DOLUM-534564 format. One record per atom (N, C-alpha, C, O): x, y, z; atom name. Coordinates in nm, 2 decimals, m for minus. Each point is the difference from the previous one (the first is absolute). Example, Ala and Ser with C-alpha at 12.3 -4.5 7.8 and 13.67 -1.06 7.14 Angstrom:
REM residues 2
+--------+--------+--------+----+
!   east !  north !     up ! at !
+--------+--------+--------+----+
!   1.32 !  m0.57 !   0.78 !  N !
!  m0.09 !   0.12 !   0.00 ! CA !
!   0.09 !   0.12 !   0.00 !  C !
!   0.10 !   0.00 !   0.07 !  O !
!  m0.14 !   0.11 !  m0.14 !  N !
!   0.09 !   0.11 !   0.00 ! CA !
!  m0.08 !   0.11 !   0.08 !  C !
!   0.05 !   0.11 !   0.01 !  O !
+--------+--------+--------+----+
***
This chain:
REM residues 76
+--------+--------+--------+----+
!   east !  north !     up ! at !
+--------+--------+--------+----+
!   0.08 !  m0.12 !   0.00 !  N !
!  m0.08 !   0.12 !   0.00 ! CA !
!   0.09 !   0.12 !   0.00 !  C !
!   0.08 !   0.02 !   0.09 !  O !
!  m0.09 !   0.07 !  m0.19 !  N !
!   0.08 !   0.12 !  m0.01 ! CA !
!  m0.06 !   0.11 !   0.10 !  C !
!  m0.12 !   0.03 !  m0.01 !  O !
!   0.20 !   0.02 !   0.10 !  N !
!  m0.05 !   0.10 !   0.09 ! CA !
!   0.01 !   0.14 !  m0.06 !  C !
!   0.06 !   0.02 !  m0.11 !  O !
!  m0.12 !   0.08 !   0.17 !  N !
!  m0.01 !   0.13 !  m0.06 ! CA !
!   0.14 !   0.06 !  m0.01 !  C !
!   0.02 !   0.09 !  m0.09 !  O !
!   0.08 !  m0.13 !   0.17 !  N !
!   0.14 !   0.06 !  m0.01 ! CA !
!   0.09 !  m0.08 !  m0.10 !  C !
!   0.11 !   0.03 !  m0.01 !  O !
!  m0.17 !  m0.13 !  m0.06 !  N !
!   0.07 !  m0.07 !  m0.10 ! CA !
!   0.06 !  m0.13 !   0.05 !  C !
!   0.03 !  m0.09 !  m0.09 !  O !
!  m0.02 !   0.07 !   0.22 !  N !
!   0.05 !  m0.13 !   0.05 ! CA !
!  m0.11 !  m0.11 !  m0.03 !  C !
!  m0.11 !   0.03 !  m0.03 !  O !
!   0.15 !  m0.15 !   0.04 !  N !
!  m0.09 !  m0.12 !  m0.03 ! CA !
!  m0.01 !  m0.08 !   0.13 !  C !
!   0.11 !  m0.04 !   0.05 !  O !
!  m0.23 !   0.01 !  m0.01 !  N !
!  m0.02 !  m0.08 !   0.12 ! CA !
!  m0.03 !  m0.14 !  m0.05 !  C !
!  m0.09 !  m0.02 !  m0.08 !  O !
!   0.17 !  m0.08 !   0.13 !  N !
!  m0.03 !  m0.14 !  m0.03 ! CA !
!  m0.04 !  m0.06 !   0.13 !  C !
!   0.08 !   0.00 !   0.10 !  O !
!  m0.20 !  m0.05 !  m0.09 !  N !
!  m0.05 !  m0.05 !   0.12 ! CA !
!  m0.08 !  m0.13 !  m0.01 !  C !
!  m0.08 !  m0.02 !  m0.10 !  O !
!   0.09 !  m0.06 !   0.20 !  N !
!  m0.07 !  m0.12 !   0.02 ! CA !
!   0.00 !  m0.09 !  m0.12 !  C !
!   0.10 !   0.00 !  m0.08 !  O !
!  m0.21 !  m0.08 !   0.05 !  N !
!   0.00 !  m0.09 !  m0.11 ! CA !
!   0.02 !  m0.14 !   0.04 !  C !
!  m0.02 !  m0.04 !   0.11 !  O !
!   0.06 !  m0.04 !  m0.21 !  N !
!   0.03 !  m0.15 !   0.02 ! CA !
!   0.14 !  m0.03 !  m0.03 !  C !
!   0.05 !   0.05 !  m0.10 !  O !
!   0.01 !  m0.14 !   0.17 !  N !
!   0.13 !  m0.05 !  m0.03 ! CA !
!  m0.01 !  m0.11 !  m0.10 !  C !
!  m0.11 !  m0.05 !  m0.04 !  O !
!   0.23 !   0.00 !   0.00 !  N !
!   0.00 !  m0.11 !  m0.10 ! CA !
!  m0.06 !  m0.13 !   0.05 !  C !
!  m0.06 !  m0.08 !  m0.07 !  O !
!   0.06 !   0.07 !   0.20 !  N !
!  m0.05 !  m0.12 !   0.07 ! CA !
!  m0.15 !   0.01 !   0.02 !  C !
!  m0.07 !  m0.09 !   0.05 !  O !
!   0.01 !   0.21 !  m0.08 !  N !
!  m0.14 !   0.02 !   0.02 ! CA !
!  m0.04 !   0.06 !   0.13 !  C !
!  m0.12 !   0.03 !   0.03 !  O !
!   0.22 !   0.00 !   0.05 !  N !
!  m0.02 !   0.07 !   0.13 ! CA !
!  m0.03 !   0.14 !  m0.02 !  C !
!   0.06 !   0.07 !  m0.08 !  O !
!  m0.16 !  m0.01 !   0.16 !  N !
!  m0.02 !   0.14 !   0.00 ! CA !
!   0.11 !   0.07 !   0.07 !  C !
!   0.05 !  m0.05 !   0.10 !  O !
!  m0.02 !   0.17 !  m0.14 !  N !
!   0.12 !   0.08 !   0.05 ! CA !
!  m0.05 !   0.12 !   0.08 !  C !
!  m0.10 !   0.05 !  m0.02 !  O !
!   0.19 !  m0.01 !   0.12 !  N !
!  m0.02 !   0.12 !   0.07 ! CA !
!   0.10 !   0.11 !  m0.03 !  C !
!  m0.01 !   0.11 !   0.05 !  O !
!   0.10 !  m0.14 !  m0.14 !  N !
!   0.11 !   0.09 !  m0.03 ! CA !
!  m0.05 !   0.13 !  m0.07 !  C !
!  m0.10 !   0.00 !  m0.07 !  O !
!   0.18 !   0.11 !   0.08 !  N !
!  m0.03 !   0.12 !  m0.07 ! CA !
!   0.14 !   0.07 !  m0.02 !  C !
!   0.08 !   0.01 !   0.09 !  O !
!  m0.06 !   0.03 !  m0.21 !  N !
!   0.13 !   0.07 !  m0.04 ! CA !
!  m0.03 !   0.12 !  m0.09 !  C !
!  m0.10 !   0.00 !  m0.07 !  O !
!   0.19 !   0.09 !   0.07 !  N !
!  m0.01 !   0.12 !  m0.09 ! CA !
!   0.11 !   0.00 !  m0.10 !  C !
!   0.12 !  m0.03 !   0.04 !  O !
!  m0.15 !   0.06 !  m0.16 !  N !
!   0.10 !   0.01 !  m0.11 ! CA !
!   0.01 !   0.14 !  m0.04 !  C !
!  m0.10 !   0.06 !  m0.04 !  O !
!   0.22 !   0.00 !   0.03 !  N !
!   0.02 !   0.13 !  m0.05 ! CA !
!   0.06 !  m0.01 !  m0.14 !  C !
!   0.12 !  m0.02 !  m0.01 !  O !
!  m0.20 !   0.05 !  m0.09 !  N !
!   0.05 !  m0.01 !  m0.14 ! CA !
!   0.11 !   0.10 !  m0.03 !  C !
!   0.08 !  m0.02 !  m0.09 !  O !
!  m0.08 !   0.13 !   0.16 !  N !
!   0.11 !   0.10 !  m0.02 ! CA !
!   0.13 !  m0.05 !   0.04 !  C !
!   0.10 !   0.03 !  m0.07 !  O !
!  m0.09 !  m0.09 !   0.18 !  N !
!   0.13 !  m0.05 !   0.05 ! CA !
!   0.02 !  m0.15 !  m0.03 !  C !
!   0.11 !  m0.05 !   0.01 !  O !
!  m0.22 !  m0.02 !  m0.05 !  N !
!   0.01 !  m0.14 !  m0.02 ! CA !
!   0.02 !  m0.09 !   0.12 !  C !
!   0.06 !  m0.11 !   0.00 !  O !
!  m0.11 !   0.17 !   0.12 !  N !
!   0.02 !  m0.07 !   0.12 ! CA !
!  m0.13 !  m0.05 !   0.06 !  C !
!  m0.10 !   0.06 !  m0.02 !  O !
!   0.11 !  m0.17 !   0.10 !  N !
!  m0.11 !  m0.05 !   0.08 ! CA !
!   0.02 !   0.03 !   0.14 !  C !
!   0.11 !   0.00 !   0.05 !  O !
!  m0.22 !   0.02 !   0.03 !  N !
!   0.01 !   0.02 !   0.14 ! CA !
!  m0.12 !  m0.07 !   0.07 !  C !
!  m0.11 !   0.00 !  m0.06 !  O !
!   0.14 !  m0.06 !   0.17 !  N !
!  m0.11 !  m0.07 !   0.07 ! CA !
!  m0.09 !   0.11 !   0.07 !  C !
!   0.05 !   0.11 !   0.04 !  O !
!  m0.17 !  m0.14 !  m0.03 !  N !
!  m0.10 !   0.08 !   0.07 ! CA !
!  m0.07 !  m0.09 !   0.10 !  C !
!   0.02 !  m0.12 !  m0.01 !  O !
!  m0.11 !   0.17 !   0.09 !  N !
!  m0.07 !  m0.08 !   0.10 ! CA !
!  m0.07 !  m0.12 !  m0.07 !  C !
!  m0.06 !   0.02 !  m0.11 !  O !
!   0.06 !  m0.14 !   0.17 !  N !
!  m0.07 !  m0.11 !  m0.05 ! CA !
!  m0.15 !   0.01 !   0.03 !  C !
!  m0.05 !   0.08 !   0.08 !  O !
!  m0.03 !  m0.15 !  m0.16 !  N !
!  m0.14 !   0.00 !   0.02 ! CA !
!  m0.03 !  m0.07 !   0.13 !  C !
!   0.08 !  m0.08 !   0.05 !  O !
!  m0.20 !   0.11 !   0.01 !  N !
!  m0.03 !  m0.06 !   0.13 ! CA !
!  m0.04 !  m0.15 !  m0.02 !  C !
!   0.02 !  m0.08 !   0.09 !  O !
!  m0.07 !   0.04 !  m0.21 !  N !
!  m0.03 !  m0.14 !  m0.03 ! CA !
!   0.02 !  m0.02 !  m0.15 !  C !
!   0.00 !   0.10 !  m0.07 !  O !
!   0.01 !  m0.22 !   0.03 !  N !
!   0.02 !  m0.02 !  m0.14 ! CA !
!  m0.12 !   0.05 !  m0.08 !  C !
!  m0.11 !  m0.01 !   0.04 !  O !
!   0.14 !   0.06 !  m0.16 !  N !
!  m0.10 !   0.06 !  m0.09 ! CA !
!   0.02 !  m0.05 !  m0.14 !  C !
!   0.11 !  m0.02 !  m0.05 !  O !
!  m0.22 !  m0.02 !  m0.02 !  N !
!   0.01 !  m0.04 !  m0.13 ! CA !
!  m0.14 !   0.00 !  m0.06 !  C !
!  m0.10 !   0.00 !   0.07 !  O !
!   0.09 !   0.00 !  m0.21 !  N !
!  m0.13 !  m0.01 !  m0.06 ! CA !
!  m0.07 !   0.13 !  m0.03 !  C !
!  m0.12 !  m0.01 !  m0.05 !  O !
!   0.18 !   0.12 !   0.09 !  N !
!  m0.07 !   0.13 !  m0.02 ! CA !
!   0.11 !   0.10 !  m0.03 !  C !
!   0.09 !   0.02 !   0.08 !  O !
!  m0.10 !   0.05 !  m0.19 !  N !
!   0.11 !   0.09 !  m0.04 ! CA !
!   0.00 !   0.12 !   0.09 !  C !
!  m0.10 !   0.05 !   0.04 !  O !
!   0.22 !   0.00 !  m0.01 !  N !
!   0.02 !   0.13 !   0.08 ! CA !
!  m0.07 !   0.11 !  m0.08 !  C !
!   0.00 !   0.01 !  m0.12 !  O !
!  m0.05 !   0.09 !   0.20 !  N !
!  m0.07 !   0.11 !  m0.07 ! CA !
!   0.06 !   0.13 !   0.06 !  C !
!   0.00 !   0.03 !   0.12 !  O !
!   0.05 !   0.06 !  m0.21 !  N !
!   0.05 !   0.13 !   0.03 ! CA !
!  m0.11 !   0.09 !   0.03 !  C !
!  m0.09 !   0.03 !  m0.08 !  O !
!   0.09 !   0.03 !   0.20 !  N !
!  m0.11 !   0.10 !   0.04 ! CA !
!   0.04 !   0.14 !  m0.03 !  C !
!   0.12 !   0.02 !  m0.02 !  O !
!  m0.21 !   0.07 !   0.01 !  N !
!   0.03 !   0.14 !  m0.04 ! CA !
!   0.10 !   0.07 !   0.09 !  C !
!   0.07 !   0.08 !  m0.05 !  O !
!  m0.07 !  m0.12 !   0.18 !  N !
!   0.09 !   0.06 !   0.09 ! CA !
!   0.14 !  m0.06 !   0.00 !  C !
!   0.08 !   0.04 !   0.08 !  O !
!  m0.05 !  m0.14 !  m0.17 !  N !
!   0.13 !  m0.05 !  m0.01 ! CA !
!   0.02 !  m0.13 !   0.08 !  C !
!   0.09 !  m0.08 !  m0.02 !  O !
!  m0.19 !   0.04 !   0.11 !  N !
!   0.01 !  m0.12 !   0.07 ! CA !
!  m0.04 !  m0.12 !  m0.10 !  C !
!  m0.07 !   0.03 !  m0.10 !  O !
!   0.10 !  m0.15 !   0.14 !  N !
!  m0.03 !  m0.12 !  m0.08 ! CA !
!  m0.09 !  m0.09 !   0.08 !  C !
!   0.04 !  m0.04 !   0.11 !  O !
!  m0.15 !   0.00 !  m0.16 !  N !
!  m0.09 !  m0.10 !   0.06 ! CA !
!   0.04 !  m0.13 !  m0.05 !  C !
!   0.00 !  m0.03 !  m0.12 !  O !
!   0.03 !  m0.07 !   0.21 !  N !
!   0.04 !  m0.13 !  m0.04 ! CA !
!  m0.10 !  m0.10 !   0.07 !  C !
!  m0.01 !   0.00 !   0.12 !  O !
!  m0.07 !  m0.06 !  m0.20 !  N !
!  m0.10 !  m0.09 !   0.04 ! CA !
!   0.03 !  m0.15 !  m0.01 !  C !
!   0.11 !  m0.03 !  m0.04 !  O !
!  m0.20 !  m0.05 !   0.08 !  N !
!   0.02 !  m0.14 !  m0.01 ! CA !
!  m0.13 !  m0.07 !  m0.02 !  C !
!  m0.10 !   0.04 !   0.05 !  O !
!   0.10 !  m0.14 !  m0.14 !  N !
!  m0.12 !  m0.07 !  m0.02 ! CA !
!   0.03 !  m0.15 !  m0.03 !  C !
!   0.09 !  m0.03 !  m0.07 !  O !
!  m0.17 !  m0.06 !   0.13 !  N !
!   0.02 !  m0.14 !  m0.01 ! CA !
!  m0.13 !  m0.06 !  m0.05 !  C !
!  m0.09 !  m0.02 !   0.08 !  O !
!   0.08 !   0.00 !  m0.21 !  N !
!  m0.12 !  m0.05 !  m0.05 ! CA !
!  m0.11 !   0.11 !   0.01 !  C !
!   0.02 !   0.11 !  m0.05 !  O !
!  m0.13 !  m0.14 !   0.11 !  N !
!  m0.11 !   0.09 !   0.02 ! CA !
!   0.01 !   0.07 !   0.13 !  C !
!  m0.08 !   0.09 !   0.03 !  O !
!   0.18 !  m0.12 !   0.05 !  N !
!   0.01 !   0.06 !   0.14 ! CA !
!   0.09 !   0.12 !  m0.01 !  C !
!   0.11 !  m0.01 !  m0.06 !  O !
!  m0.15 !   0.11 !   0.12 !  N !
!   0.08 !   0.12 !   0.01 ! CA !
!   0.08 !  m0.01 !   0.13 !  C !
!  m0.06 !  m0.03 !   0.11 !  O !
!   0.19 !   0.05 !  m0.12 !  N !
!   0.09 !  m0.02 !   0.12 ! CA !
!   0.05 !   0.13 !   0.06 !  C !
!   0.08 !  m0.01 !   0.10 !  O !
!  m0.12 !   0.12 !  m0.15 !  N !
!   0.05 !   0.13 !   0.07 ! CA !
!   0.09 !   0.07 !  m0.09 !  C !
!   0.03 !  m0.04 !  m0.12 !  O !
!   0.03 !   0.15 !   0.17 !  N !
!   0.09 !   0.09 !  m0.08 ! CA !
!   0.09 !   0.07 !   0.10 !  C !
!  m0.03 !   0.01 !   0.12 !  O !
!   0.13 !   0.05 !  m0.18 !  N !
!   0.10 !   0.09 !   0.07 ! CA !
!   0.03 !   0.12 !  m0.08 !  C !
!  m0.01 !  m0.01 !  m0.12 !  O !
!   0.05 !   0.11 !   0.18 !  N !
!   0.05 !   0.12 !  m0.07 ! CA !
!   0.15 !   0.02 !   0.02 !  C !
!   0.05 !  m0.02 !   0.10 !  O !
!   0.01 !   0.05 !  m0.22 !  N !
!   0.14 !   0.03 !   0.00 ! CA !
!   0.01 !   0.15 !  m0.02 !  C !
!  m0.05 !   0.06 !  m0.09 !  O !
!   0.13 !   0.01 !   0.18 !  N !
!   0.02 !   0.15 !  m0.01 ! CA !
!   0.14 !   0.02 !  m0.03 !  C !
!   0.09 !  m0.02 !   0.09 !  O !
!  m0.05 !   0.07 !  m0.21 !  N !
!   0.14 !   0.02 !  m0.03 ! CA !
!   0.07 !   0.11 !   0.08 !  C !
!   0.12 !   0.01 !   0.00 !  O !
!  m0.20 !   0.07 !   0.06 !  N !
!   0.06 !   0.11 !   0.09 ! CA !
!   0.06 !  m0.07 !   0.12 !  C !
!   0.06 !   0.07 !   0.09 !  O !
+--------+--------+--------+----+
***
């Protein structure tokens, strides 16, 4: 997810083994560097992150027809 400042947030998803992930990292395309940011509170997958107008990112989770909750990432 590209943030308003140009950095890219890579968050949650599934691993090669099918496990849901809690990781979150930021990529800065200007410098070509990665940096860790806070991990998710629980594994998230199945719902794409959504950039909100105020610059925060909503990261949700869905398992089949069940909604599992969401978290907010604040780049500030």
